C-alpha positions in Angstrom: -21.8 -25.2 0.2 -20.2 -21.8 -0.3 -17.1 -22.7 1.7 -16.7 -25.9 -0.3 -16.8 -24.3 -3.7 -15.0 -21.0 -3.0 -11.3 -20.6 -3.0 -10.2 -18.0 -0.5 -7.5 -15.6 -1.3 -4.5 -15.5 1.0 -2.7 -12.4 2.1 0.3 -13.5 -0.1 -1.7 -13.5 -3.3 -0.7 -10.5 -5.5 -3.3 -7.8 -6.1 -4.5 -4.2 -5.5 -6.8 -3.1 -2.7 -8.2 0.4 -2.2 -9.4 2.3 0.9 -11.1 5.6 0.7 -10.8 7.7 3.9 -12.4 10.9 5.1 -10.6 14.1 4.4 -9.2 14.4 8.0 -5.9 12.7 7.3 -4.5 12.1 10.8 -7.5 10.6 12.4 -8.2 8.5 9.2 -4.7 7.0 9.3 -5.4 5.7 12.8 -7.8 3.3 11.1 -5.3 1.7 8.8 -2.0 2.0 10.6 -2.6 -1.0 13.0 -3.4 -3.2 10.0 -0.3 -2.1 8.1 1.8 -2.5 11.2 0.7 -6.1 11.3 1.6 -6.5 7.6 5.1 -5.0 8.2 5.9 -8.0 10.4 5.0 -10.3 7.6 7.3 -8.6 5.0 10.1 -11.1 5.5 13.2 -10.1 3.7 11.4 -7.6 1.5 10.2 -4.0 2.1 6.9 -2.6 3.1 7.0 0.6 1.0 5.0 3.7 1.8 4.9 6.1 -1.1 3.2 9.5 -1.0 3.4 13.3 -0.5 3.1 12.6 3.2 4.8 13.9 6.3 4.9 10.6 8.0 8.0 9.8 10.0 9.6 6.7 11.5 8.3 7.9 14.9 4.7 7.4 13.6 5.6 3.9 12.7 7.3 3.3 16.1 4.0 4.4 17.8 2.1 1.7 16.0 4.9 -0.9 16.5 5.8 -1.4 12.8 8.8 -3.6 12.0 10.9 -0.5 11.1 13.7 -2.6 9.6 11.2 -3.5 6.8 9.6 -0.1 6.3 10.7 2.2 3.5 9.3 5.7 3.3 9.4 7.3 -0.2 8.3 10.8 -0.7 6.7 11.9 -3.9 5.9 15.3 -5.3 2.5 14.6 -6.9 -0.2 12.0 -7.3 1.3 11.1 -10.8 4.7 10.5 -9.3 3.1 8.4 -6.5 1.4 6.3 -9.1 4.6 5.8 -11.1 6.7 5.0 -8.0 4.1 2.5 -6.9 4.2 0.7 -10.2 8.0 0.7 -10.2 8.2 -0.7 -6.6 5.6 -3.4 -7.3 7.1 -4.4 -10.7 10.6 -4.8 -9.2 9.4 -7.1 -6.4 11.7 -5.7 -3.7 8.6 -4.9 -1.6 6.1 -7.4 -0.3 3.6 -4.7 0.2 3.4 -1.2 -1.3 1.1 1.6 0.1 0.4 4.5 -2.2 -1.1 7.5 -0.3 -2.7 9.9 -2.7 -3.8 13.5 -2.2 -7.5 14.3 -2.2 -9.4 14.4 -5.5 -7.5 11.8 -7.4 -9.6 9.5 -9.6 -7.5 6.6 -10.9 -8.5 5.3 -14.3 -9.3 1.7 -14.7 -6.3 1.1 -16.9 -4.0 2.6 -14.2 -5.3 0.2 -11.6 -4.9 -2.6 -14.1 -1.3 -1.7 -14.7 -0.7 -1.7 -10.9 -2.3 -5.1 -10.7 -0.1 -6.5 -13.4 2.9 -5.0 -11.6 1.8 -6.9 -8.5 1.8 -10.2 -10.3 5.1 -9.4 -11.9 6.7 -8.6 -8.5 4.7 -11.1 -6.5 3.5 -8.5 -4.1 0.4 -6.6 -2.9 -0.6 -2.9 -3.2 -2.9 -0.7 -1.1 -4.2 2.6 -2.5 -5.1 5.1 0.2 -7.3 7.9 -1.1 -9.1 10.8 0.7 -12.5 12.2 -0.2 
């Protein structure tokens, strides 16, 4: 009965997801990088953008077999800049998927997440917020 009445969301439906990871960044990313590598192969002619104050390199993406031709690394200076860059990338629709990696301690306000969600619909793309405890 549940399956008959429930409409399942597809991976292509715009929206925002959030993953909260332990403080140990390197081992925590090992949990999400395989999933994101899979999504990088589904980006089509658009980018999979990774935005944050990170030190990730293309070699990290090579290790997890990302489709590097579709990966765009954008370095930000702060959580506020990461949030703004995420909104901009989502709103323009040049990315199929935008990952925003935030430094520890950020608490996004409900209206900020709502703005990201609206940008997802505007750009017909998905967003993933990565936060650390």
